[in-house]
N, C-alpha and C positions, 0 to 999 in steps of 0.2 A: 605458515597461516596455518595450516590444519593442525597445528602441533602448537599454535597459542593459542585456542579455540577448545580443545582440551585439559589445558593448562590452566585456562581461566577455569572450568565447567571443574574440575578437580577444587581449583585455589574455592571454586564457588562451596559445591558438594562437603569440605573440608571444616570451611567458616560455617555451614549451614548445622550439622553432626555436631562442632566442636562445641556452640553454644543452647544443646538444647542439652545434650551429656554433663556439660559439665554444672551447671544446673539444677541436673537431679545430684550429682556428685557430693557439689556441696551441698546441698542441703540434708545428704544423708550420710558426709562425714566420711567422704569416701577416696584415699587420697592417690589412688590407683585403678584405671578404668578401661576397659578397652572404648576407643574412639572413632576409628575407622577401616572396615571390612569387605575389604575387596569392594568396595558398595560403586564403582563405576568401573569394569572388566578394561582398563586402560590404563589402568592405576590399582594395578593385584597386590595390594599393602595388605599388612596386619598392621596397626597404630596404636601401640597402647601408651599409654601416659603412668610412670614411677612417679612418684612424687613433684618433684623439677627434673625427669630425665623423660627423656623419651626413646622406647626400644619403637623399632622401623623394622619388619623382617615379609620381604620381597618375598612373591609364590612362585613358583615354577611355574614360568612358560615357553610355550614357543614364540618369540619376538622377532619382524625384520630389521630389526634394529643390531648393525655393526659395535662393536667394544667402545668407540670411542662415539660413536650416537646416545648407544648406553646410558653410558656415563657423563653426556652433558645432560642426557634427560635425567638420571637420576639425579643428580644435580641440583639441577630447576625443581626439581618434584623436595628434595628436603630443601630447601631456601621456602620456599612454599608454607611445609610443615613451621619452617620455626619459625617465620613471617605470623601466620595465622591464630598455633598455638603457645606463640612467647616464649618460646624456652629456644634457647642461644643454642648452636652447632655444633657449642663441645658438649654440648650436654644431652645430644641423639648421638642414640646408637644402632645399629642396622646389623644386619646380614644378608650377603648376596650368596644367592649359588654361584658354583663353578660355574666357568663360561667354557671354558676348554682346562681341558685334563693339565692341569699343576699351573694354571695363573688362574693367582685371586685377583676377584672385581676391585679394583682403586677402589671400594668404600668399604673394604668385608676386612675387620681390625687384623693384627698379626698375629702369629700363632704364640701362646704363651703369656701376651698380654691380657689381665687381670681386670675386672671391674666389678666389685661384688659392692656391696655398700647394705645400709641396713634401711627398710622403709617400715610401713606402719596401718595397720590394718584392724579397727575396732581395739583399740587401745591394747596390744597384740604386736612382735614384732617377727619382723621376717628380713634371713639375706636372701635378697636376690643376687642376680649375675647378669647383666643384658648380652657379653661376649662370646662366652668359652664354651655355651652347654646348646641343646638344640631350642630345650624352652628355659626359661628363664630363673626357674626358682619357686616362683608361685604360680599354680593356676588361680584364676582370677574366675574365671565363670563358676566358681565352687564357693566363691565367699557365703551365699545364702545358706548353703548347704552344710558349711562346715561351722556357721553358727547352730542350725538346728543340731547335730552335735553337741557343742557347746552346753545348749541347754537343759537338752541331759544325760550328760553327763558326771553329773552328782553322785559322788559314791559306789561307781559305775566300775567295772572290769571291762575295757575298751581296747580291740583288737585294729590295728587300720597297716591291711597289707595292700601291696605292692606303695609301699608310703611315697617316697618320692622323697623329697625334702620335708614333712615332717610336718605340715600343718594342722593337717585333720588332727595332730598326735599334742601341740602346741594348746587346739583351742580344744578338746578332751582333758587336757592334764589343766588349761584357764577356768573348765566347770567342774573342777573337784573330781576328776575321774581317782577310784582307787587303784588305779594300775593301769598303763598307757604302757602297749605291746604297739613297734615299729618293726616290720618286716620290708625287706628288700636286696634285690640280688646284685644290688652293684653299692661295692662298697662306699664309692664317691657319695654319694643320693645320702645313704644312711650316717655318714659320717657329719654328710648339712641335716637330717635330720636330726641326729645330738647338737648342734649347735647351735639352732632354733630353738632346741626346748633349753639350753643350757641360757642364750639369750635373755627369755622369759622366766627365769631364776628358778626351774624345773629339769634340780639336781638333786639326789638323793643324798651325796655328799658320801656317799658308804668307797667302803675300799675295792678294790679291781676282784671281781670276780663275781661281787654279790649281786642277787638279782634285782633287787631294789622294788622302788614306786614306777621307775621310770625305764625301762631299757628295750634294749634296740639286738633284733635280727637279724644274721647275714643268712639268708636263705631263700632258695626256690620256693617257691609260695605255693604253688601246685605244690610238691611234695612237703612243705610245711606243715602244708590240713591236715594230712593225713596222722601227725604226730601231736595237734595239741589234747587235752584229755574234756572229754565229755560235760558235757552242761557248763562248761567254763565262763564264757567271754558274752557280755552284756547286753555289748554293742560293739561289731564289727562291719568295719569301715573299707570299701574293693573298690579301686577303679584300675583294673587291670588294663594292661594293653588290649588292644586290636589285634595286634598280632607279636609274634616271640620270638626268636632262632638261634638267641643267645648260646653261643658254645660249653655256654658254664648249668645251661635245662638241660633236663635228663629228658625232656621231649617237650617239640614243637607247640607252641601257646595260639591258640586260635579261639578266640574270645565266644564267636558266634557256635562254635563246635564243643566247645568246654564247657562254656557256663554253666549247663544244667550240674555239671560232677561240681562245680567251684561252690555253686550257692549249695547245693547237698552238703559240702563236706564243711560247709560256714556253719549252717543250720548246726551239724553234729556239735559241734563244738560250742554252742549257743544254749545260755540256760533257755527254757521257759517264759516264750510273754519276750525274748531277747529283737534285736531291732539289730538286721543288718541295711546300711543304706549303699547302694550296690546300681555303679553308675558305667555309661560307659558311652566311648567318639565316636563309636566304628557306624557308622550312617544308615547301613540297612541292618542292623538288626533285631531281627525279632527272638524276644522274650516268649521260651517256652513254659508256659505257666503250668500248664497239663503236668512237666515232668518236676518238677519242683513244691511237694510239698512242706506246703508253708500254709501259717489259718490266715495270715492277710498277705496280697501282694499291691501294693499301690504304684502306681506311676506317679512321679513325684518330678519332671521334669517340668513343666511348664512353672508349677510354683516354686521350684530353686534358679527356675532362669534369670541372671540377675539384668538393670534394666538397662544397662552396656551391651549386650546377648539375646535383645529381645527379640525375635524373626532372624538369628544371625546364627543363633547356636546347633553345633550337630555331635547337642548328647544328650542321651537317656541315662532318667536318673528314677530308682524305684525305691522305697523301704517297702521291708519285705519281714514281717514276723512267724516268730515261731512261733 
């Protein structure tokens, strides 16, 4: 009976937020957006709509259900999502943490199964994958920041650091960027970025080895920044991971500890009056402004928070002018 009451609460909450957010999304012409993010503690999901598909991730938590009870609860929850959001069950993709070593949850897709498809955002196209990686391939919370980069990119040299799947690079290219450089340590994501650029028609058509207008650098960003020319880039985008201890990195990355050095190296490689967009999802982040030598530093977190992340976003974003 108690569980039934909780399901009703979840149904009512999902119905309320979906009505509200879907209206805003339709008005803005947005087809990929977050609709629910742990709104109720008893239903710790992140739910995102990707056009006609639904992505569901369960946050890790301690619960008192055994495996059978959890599977039954999950099935009921998914049925509610399918009904309220009017998305068929075979268009719902989800990730569930391992509950026992070596045991995959009933609802986790099998290893090796790949689900890539193309979605649209502001007239651009992006490849997303809702099953095979930690994230989907498109960070929805940076939607407005991407538009800002596009609006400023014309005839500019743009550097996209920790580029992930290259969405900022695509926006910079679509805005008429004179040169767009994408840097990441992951070959998988760098290839994904290249495919996103090609999908939108941003290719040089040059022989292999030629630098071209759009190019991709496989490198440790901390080390790469030490090699870039002085006063070269007009716009830099940097969204580093909170922590990274990849074996391929020469030293451990800690965004709180290292952000002054990272930002300083970016500014060194930027032209006078160049713009750095710096963001982090570290919830306890504090920008050490006194140690950053810039013409101006603006906190644009609120201004770049999309409608579907209001009151939920754990991200900071700064616009730093050299």
